C-alpha positions in Angstrom: -2.2 -25.5 -23.8 -3.5 -25.8 -27.4 -6.3 -23.3 -27.0 -9.7 -24.7 -28.0 -8.1 -27.5 -30.1 -7.9 -31.0 -28.6 -5.3 -33.6 -29.2 -7.5 -35.5 -31.6 -7.6 -32.4 -34.0 -3.8 -32.4 -34.0 -3.4 -36.2 -34.6 -0.7 -37.2 -37.0 -0.5 -40.5 -38.9 1.8 -43.3 -37.6 3.7 -46.0 -39.5 2.6 -49.7 -38.8 4.8 -52.3 -37.1 7.2 -54.5 -39.2 5.6 -57.6 -40.8 6.2 -61.2 -39.9 9.5 -62.8 -41.1 9.3 -65.4 -43.9 10.7 -68.1 -41.7 7.7 -68.1 -39.3 5.3 -68.2 -42.4 7.1 -71.3 -43.8 7.0 -73.0 -40.4 3.2 -72.5 -40.1 2.7 -73.9 -43.6 4.8 -77.0 -42.8 2.7 -77.6 -39.7 -0.5 -77.4 -41.7 0.9 -79.9 -44.3 1.7 -82.5 -41.5 -2.0 -82.4 -40.3 -3.4 -83.2 -43.8 -4.5 -86.8 -44.6 -2.5 -89.0 -46.9 -3.0 -89.6 -50.6 -4.0 -93.3 -50.3 -6.2 -92.6 -47.4 -8.3 -90.4 -49.7 -8.3 -92.8 -52.7 -9.0 -96.2 -51.2 -12.3 -96.8 -49.4 -12.7 -98.9 -46.2 -13.9 -102.0 -48.0 -10.9 -102.0 -50.3 -8.6 -101.4 -47.3 -10.1 -104.5 -45.5 -9.7 -106.6 -48.7 -6.0 -105.7 -49.0 -5.4 -106.3 -45.3 -7.0 -109.8 -45.7 -4.8 -110.6 -48.7 -1.6 -109.5 -46.9 -1.0 -106.1 -48.6 -0.2 -103.1 -46.4 -1.5 -99.8 -47.7 0.1 -96.5 -46.5 -2.3 -94.3 -44.6 -0.4 -91.1 -45.3 2.4 -89.7 -47.4 4.9 -90.1 -44.5 4.1 -93.9 -44.3 5.3 -94.5 -47.8 8.6 -96.2 -48.2 11.3 -95.7 -50.9 11.3 -97.6 -54.1 13.9 -100.2 -53.0 11.9 -101.2 -49.9 8.7 -101.4 -52.0 10.4 -103.8 -54.4 11.6 -106.0 -51.5 8.1 -106.1 -50.0 6.7 -107.0 -53.5 9.1 -109.9 -53.8 8.2 -111.1 -50.3 4.5 -111.1 -51.1 5.1 -113.0 -54.3 7.1 -115.6 -52.4 4.3 -115.8 -49.8 1.6 -116.2 -52.4 3.3 -118.5 -54.8 0.8 -120.9 -56.1 0.9 -124.5 -54.7 1.1 -127.4 -57.0 -2.3 -127.8 -58.6 -4.3 -130.6 -57.1 -4.5 -133.7 -59.3 -8.0 -134.7 -60.5 -9.9 -136.9 -58.1 -9.3 -140.6 -58.2 -12.2 -143.0 -57.8 -10.8 -145.0 -54.9 -8.8 -143.8 -51.8 -8.1 -144.9 -48.3 -9.6 -143.3 -45.2 -6.2 -141.7 -44.2 -5.9 -140.0 -47.6 -9.4 -138.7 -47.4 -8.8 -137.3 -43.9 -5.5 -135.6 -45.0 -7.2 -134.0 -48.0 -10.1 -132.9 -45.8 -7.8 -131.3 -43.2 -5.8 -129.5 -46.0 -9.0 -128.2 -47.5 -10.2 -127.0 -44.1 -6.9 -125.1 -43.6 -7.1 -123.6 -47.1 -10.8 -122.5 -46.4 -9.8 -121.1 -43.0 -7.2 -118.9 -44.7 -10.0 -117.5 -46.9 -12.3 -117.2 -43.9 -14.7 -120.1 -44.5 -15.5 -122.8 -42.0 -16.5 -126.0 -43.7 -17.7 -127.8 -40.6 -20.4 -125.3 -40.0 -21.5 -125.5 -43.6 -21.5 -129.3 -43.6 -23.5 -129.4 -40.3 -26.1 -127.0 -41.7 -26.4 -129.1 -44.9 -26.8 -132.3 -42.9 -29.5 -130.8 -40.7 -31.4 -129.5 -43.8 -31.2 -132.9 -45.5 -32.3 -134.8 -42.4 -35.3 -132.6 -42.0 -36.2 -133.1 -45.7 -35.9 -136.9 -45.3 -38.1 -137.0 -42.2 -40.7 -134.9 -44.0 -40.7 -137.3 -47.0 -41.2 -140.3 -44.5 -44.0 -138.2 -42.9 -42.5 -138.1 -39.4 -42.0 -135.2 -37.1 -39.2 -135.8 -34.6 -40.4 -133.3 -32.0 -43.9 -134.8 -31.9 -42.5 -138.3 -31.6 -40.4 -137.3 -28.7 -43.4 -135.8 -27.0 -45.4 -139.0 -27.5 -42.7 -141.3 -26.2 -41.9 -139.1 -23.2 -43.2 -140.6 -19.8 -46.1 -139.0 -18.1 -45.3 -136.4 -15.4 -45.9 -137.3 -11.8 -49.0 -135.8 -10.2 -48.4 -133.5 -7.3 -50.4 -134.1 -4.1 -53.0 -131.6 -3.2 -52.8 -130.5 0.5 -55.7 -130.4 2.9 -57.3 -133.9 2.3 -58.8 -135.9 5.2 -58.4 -139.7 5.9 -61.8 -140.6 4.6 -61.1 -138.9 1.2 -57.8 -140.8 1.0 -59.6 -144.2 1.4 -62.2 -143.4 -1.3 -59.5 -142.3 -3.8 -57.3 -145.4 -3.2 -60.3 -147.7 -3.9 -61.1 -145.9 -7.1 -57.4 -146.1 -8.3 -57.3 -149.9 -7.8 -60.3 -150.2 -10.1 -59.0 -147.8 -12.8 -55.3 -148.8 -12.9 -55.5 -152.2 -14.7 -57.6 -150.8 -17.6 -55.3 -147.8 -18.2 -52.2 -150.0 -18.0 -53.6 -152.3 -20.7 -54.4 -149.4 -23.0 -51.0 -147.8 -22.5 -49.2 -151.2 -23.2 -51.1 -151.5 -26.5 -50.1 -148.0 -27.4 -46.4 -148.7 -26.5 -46.4 -151.9 -28.7 -47.8 -150.0 -31.6 -45.2 -147.3 -31.1 -42.4 -149.9 -30.9 -43.5 -151.2 -34.3 -43.4 -147.8 -35.8 -40.0 -147.1 -34.2 -38.6 -150.3 -35.9 -40.0 -149.2 -39.2 -38.4 -145.7 -38.6 -35.1 -147.3 -37.8 -35.1 -149.2 -41.1 -35.9 -146.0 -42.9 -33.0 -144.3 -41.0 -30.6 -147.0 -42.0 -31.5 -146.5 -45.6 -31.1 -142.8 -45.1 -27.7 -143.4 -43.5 -26.5 -145.1 -46.7 -27.8 -142.2 -48.7 -25.9 -139.7 -46.5 -22.7 -141.7 -46.9 -23.1 -141.4 -50.6 -23.7 -137.7 -50.3 -20.6 -137.4 -48.1 -18.5 -139.0 -50.9 -20.0 -136.5 -53.3 -19.1 -133.7 -51.0 -15.5 -134.9 -50.8 -15.3 -134.8 -54.6 -16.8 -131.3 -54.5 -14.1 -130.3 -52.0 -11.3 -131.6 -54.2 -12.8 -129.6 -57.0 -12.9 -126.6 -54.7 -9.2 -127.1 -53.9 -8.4 -127.0 -57.6 -10.5 -123.8 -58.0 -8.7 -122.2 -55.0 -5.3 -122.9 -56.7 -6.5 -121.2 -59.9 -7.9 -118.3 -57.8 -4.5 -117.9 -56.1 -2.9 -117.5 -59.5 -5.5 -114.9 -60.3 -4.8 -113.2 -57.0 -1.1 -113.1 -57.7 -1.7 -111.5 -61.1 -4.0 -109.0 -59.5 -1.3 -108.3 -56.9 1.2 -107.5 -59.7 -1.4 -105.2 -61.3 -1.8 -103.5 -58.0 1.9 -103.0 -57.7 1.9 -101.4 -61.1 -1.1 -99.3 -60.1 0.6 -98.2 -56.9 3.7 -97.1 -58.9 1.4 -95.1 -61.2 -0.3 -93.6 -58.2 3.1 -92.6 -56.8 3.9 -90.8 -60.1 0.4 -89.1 -60.0 1.0 -88.2 -56.4 4.4 -86.6 -57.3 2.7 -84.6 -60.1 -0.1 -83.6 -57.7 2.5 -82.4 -55.2 4.2 -80.3 -57.8 0.9 -78.9 -58.8 0.0 -78.2 -55.2 3.3 -76.3 -54.7 2.6 -74.3 -57.9 -0.9 -73.4 -56.6 0.5 -72.5 -53.2 3.1 -70.2 -54.7 0.4 -68.6 -56.8 -1.8 -68.1 -53.8 1.1 -66.6 -51.8 1.8 -64.2 -54.7 -1.9 -63.2 -54.8 -1.8 -62.6 -51.1 1.3 -60.5 -51.4 -0.3 -58.5 -54.2 -3.5 -58.0 -52.2 -1.4 -56.7 -49.3 0.4 -54.3 -51.7 -2.9 -53.1 -53.1 -4.1 -52.4 -49.6 -1.0 -50.5 -48.8 -1.4 -48.5 -52.0 -5.0 -47.7 -51.1 -3.9 -46.5 -47.7 -1.2 -44.4 -49.3 -3.7 -42.9 -51.7 -6.1 -42.1 -48.9 -3.2 -40.4 -47.0 -2.3 -38.4 -50.1 -5.9 -37.3 -50.6 -5.9 -36.1 -46.9 -2.6 -34.3 -47.4 -3.8 -32.7 -50.6 -6.9 -31.4 -48.8 -4.8 -30.1 -46.0 -2.5 -28.4 -48.5 -5.4 -26.8 -50.3 -6.8 -25.5 -47.0 -3.3 -24.1 -46.2 -3.0 -22.4 -49.6 -6.5 -20.8 -49.1 -5.4 -19.6 -45.6 -2.1 -18.2 -47.1 -4.0 -16.4 -49.9 -6.3 -14.8 -47.3 -3.3 -13.8 -45.2 -1.6 -12.3 -48.2 -4.7 -10.4 -49.1 -4.9 -9.0 -45.5 -1.2 -8.1 -45.6 -1.7 -6.3 -48.9 -4.5 -4.3 -47.4 -2.4 -3.5 -44.4 0.4 -2.4 -46.7 -2.0 -0.1 -48.6 -3.1 1.4 -45.3 0.5 1.9 -44.2 1.3 3.7 -47.4 -1.7 6.0 -47.0 -0.6 6.7 -43.4 2.9 7.4 -44.6 1.7 9.8 -47.2 -0.5 11.6 -44.6 2.5 11.8 -42.3 4.7 13.3 -45.1 2.0 15.9 -45.7 1.8 16.7 -42.1 5.6 16.9 -41.8 5.8 19.3 -44.8 3.1 21.5 -43.1 5.0 21.3 -39.9 8.2 22.3 -41.6 6.6 25.3 -43.2 5.2 26.4 -39.9 8.5 25.7 -38.2 10.3 27.9 -40.7 7.8 30.7 -40.1 8.2 30.3 -36.4 12.0 30.0 -36.7 12.5 33.7 -37.3 10.4 34.5 -34.3 12.1 32.0 -32.1 15.7 32.7 -33.0 16.0 34.6 -29.8 14.7 31.7 -27.8 16.9 29.3 -29.7 20.0 31.2 -28.8 19.0 30.8 -25.2 18.3 27.1 -25.7 21.5 26.3 -27.7 23.4 25.5 -24.5 20.7 23.1 -23.5 20.6 21.6 -27.0 24.4 21.0 -27.0 24.0 19.0 -23.8 21.1 17.1 -25.2 23.1 16.4 -28.4 25.9 15.0 -26.4 23.5 12.7 -24.6 21.9 11.7 -27.9 25.3 10.8 -29.4 25.9 8.5 -26.5 22.4 6.9 -27.0 23.1 6.6 -30.8 26.4 4.9 -30.0 24.8 2.4 -27.6 22.0 1.8 -30.2 24.6 1.3 -32.9 26.5 -1.2 -30.8 23.3 -3.1 -30.0 22.3 -3.0 -33.6 25.6 -4.5 -34.6 25.3 -7.2 -32.1 21.7 -8.0 -33.2 22.8 -7.9 -36.9 25.7 -10.3 -36.2 23.5 -12.7 -34.3 20.9 -12.4 -37.0 23.4 -12.9 -39.8 24.8 -16.1 -38.1 21.3 -17.5 -37.7 20.5 -16.4 -41.2 23.5 -18.1 -42.6 22.6 -21.3 -40.8 19.1 -21.1 -42.2 20.5 -20.4 -45.6 22.6 -23.7 -45.4 19.5 -25.6 -44.3 17.4 -24.0 -47.1 20.0 -24.9 -49.7 19.4 -28.6 -48.8 15.7 -28.1 -48.8 15.8 -26.4 -52.3 17.1 -29.7 -53.8 14.0 -31.6 -52.5 11.0 -29.4 -52.8 10.2 -26.2 -54.9 7.7 -25.1 -52.3 10.4 -24.5 -49.7 12.3 -22.4 -52.2 9.3 -20.1 -52.6 8.9 -20.0 -48.8 12.6 -19.0 -48.5 12.2 -16.3 -51.0 9.1 -15.1 -49.2 11.1 -15.1 -45.9 13.9 -13.1 -47.4 11.6 -10.5 -48.9 10.0 -10.1 -45.4 13.4 -9.8 -43.9 14.3 -7.0 -46.3 11.0 -5.2 -45.6 11.5 -5.5 -41.9 15.0 -4.2 -42.2 13.8 -1.2 -44.3 11.1 -0.6 -41.8 13.5 -0.7 -38.9 15.8 1.8 -40.7 12.8 4.0 -41.4 11.6 3.7 -37.8 15.1 4.5 -36.4 15.3 7.6 -38.7 11.8 8.7 -37.5 12.8 8.0 -33.9 16.0 10.1 -34.4 14.0 13.0 -35.9 11.4 12.8 -33.2 14.1 13.0 -30.5 15.6 16.0 -32.1 12.2 17.6 -32.3 10.7 16.7 -29.0 13.8 16.2 -26.9 15.6 13.3 -25.5 13.3 10.3 -24.9 13.5 7.9 -22.0 15.9 5.0 -22.1 12.9 2.7 -21.3 11.4 3.5 -24.7 14.6 2.5 -26.5 14.7 -0.7 -24.6 11.1 -1.5 -25.4 11.8 -0.7 -29.1 14.7 -3.1 -29.2 12.6 -5.8 -27.5 9.9 -5.3 -30.1 12.6 -5.7 -32.9 13.7 -9.0 -31.2 10.1 -10.2 -31.1 9.7 -9.4 -34.8 12.7 -11.4 -35.7 11.1 -14.5 -34.0 14.3 -16.3 -33.0 13.4 -20.0 -32.2 13.7 -21.4 -28.7 16.1 -24.4 -28.1 13.3 -27.0 -28.0 12.0 -25.8 -31.3 15.5 -25.7 -32.8 15.9 -29.4 -31.7 12.8 -30.5 -33.5 13.7 -28.5 -36.7 17.1 -30.2 -36.6 15.5 -33.6 -36.3 13.2 -32.8 -39.3 16.3 -31.9 -41.4 18.0 -35.1 -40.4 14.9 -37.1 -41.4 14.9 -35.4 -44.9 18.6 -36.2 -45.3 17.8 -39.9 -44.5 15.1 -39.8 -47.2 17.6 -38.5 -49.8 20.0 -41.3 -48.8 17.1 -43.8 -49.3 17.2 -45.0 -45.6 13.4 -45.0 -45.4 13.1 -47.4 -42.3 15.4 -45.1 -40.2 13.5 -42.1 -41.5 10.2 -43.6 -40.3 11.6 -44.3 -36.8 12.9 -40.7 -36.6 9.5 -39.4 -37.8 7.8 -41.2 -35.0 10.2 -39.6 -32.5 9.5 -36.2 -34.0 5.8 -36.9 -33.7 6.1 -37.8 -29.9 8.2 -34.7 -29.2 5.7 -32.5 -31.1 2.9 -33.5 -28.6 5.3 -32.7 -25.6 6.1 -29.1 -26.7 4.3 -26.2 -25.1 3.6 -23.6 -27.9 1.0 -21.1 -29.0 -1.7 -22.2 -31.4 -0.2 -20.5 -34.4 3.3 -21.9 -33.8 1.8 -25.4 -33.1 -0.2 -25.3 -36.4 2.9 -24.2 -38.4 5.0 -26.9 -36.9 2.3 -29.5 -37.6 2.2 -28.5 -41.3 5.9 -29.0 -41.6 5.7 -32.4 -40.0 2.8 -33.4 -42.3 4.9 -32.3 -45.3 7.7 -34.6 -44.0 5.2 -37.5 -43.8 4.2 -37.0 -47.4 7.8 -36.9 -48.5 8.5 -40.3 -46.8 5.4 -41.9 -48.4 6.4 -40.6 -51.9 9.9 -42.0 -51.4 
């Protein structure tokens, strides 16, 4: 269909699809923001977070968890009321009852439990350490004493003894038992004396422990006083934290504004990058179009050179024909005298032939008028289209001038050919009607009247150019794509296909420039 050329050689550029709307882009950005971690989650470490949780302060994990300023003030007031310092404990008095000491100890335990300290464990550990040290001073080891005092383990019977062996062992035991019992009794008496001494030492140690317990109670009271002071410090630190949180909120707002500015700048940079890419593509397309135009100009130059050579050859041939005609005329005049007799005989036949020639001339004139009328109509339509094109491109003006000059030449050639045809008929006789018809068909082919499919695509090209002049570029692009698809569907010769492709390529360049 296209000769040796494939569809890839005749490929034309296509406009890209429309970009994403701005609403979708904003929605995607908001989804990314929601997934980001909060400001306080980035600032405070895990240890600080645990400390604030212990003290009763709730930290926001993300920007969404933050509450407005009024709710924050209410929470701050509640925390202040919760952590108001209790009345400071009075200094320890020398003498108190047992109930007072128990109440003070329970209050201290509760206060220590709030902080996370268990006094009972600490006191038990201290008592164990002190008891061990006391026993070491006395020189006793409790574990060894327990092992010494423990009764002996019963001996298990060994199986497989006979009656004679049993009698011998029983007699031996009766002899050994009284001596061992005496020795063990002496040992037990000595141990009892040692135990009595140890008991006296333990009683003395008990008194020492009581004194130490009193000292510990005094230390506990001092610790209560220290706790009250520490609570005051904690309240002051809480107030400082509230101030810091407010400052952090202000910083966060500033950071948000800065982030928005940075995001805007990044979006602007992205848009500029996309514009630069588009400009690069446009420049590449322009380079390709310029190369194609240069190739076309070179082809046109070569064609013009060939046409000039053909014109020179035609002029030479015409001059040769003129010379031949002049020679023929001279010969004919010489022969005329000789052939007058023959002419008189042939006059009757010539009259008949002239009558037939007049009829043929009339038919040719009528056909010529019809063709000229059709040609003038089409020429007027083309002139209207060309007037529109003249406003847009100077190249088309030159092309129109060239077409008009060719039309004048063809018209002159037709007139010359008709004159020669008429002379040849008079000289050689009446020609066949088939030659006239073929001559007229050749004239019709030289005019190159476009077919209806080609006229449709040329009409669409003109409409696309009108849209560009009206600055409706999106509609022009859509119409260009339709023209491109219709171009691939047409069945034309290689020359016509190439010429139509060049016009479509020029239209693409016009749209890009607009």
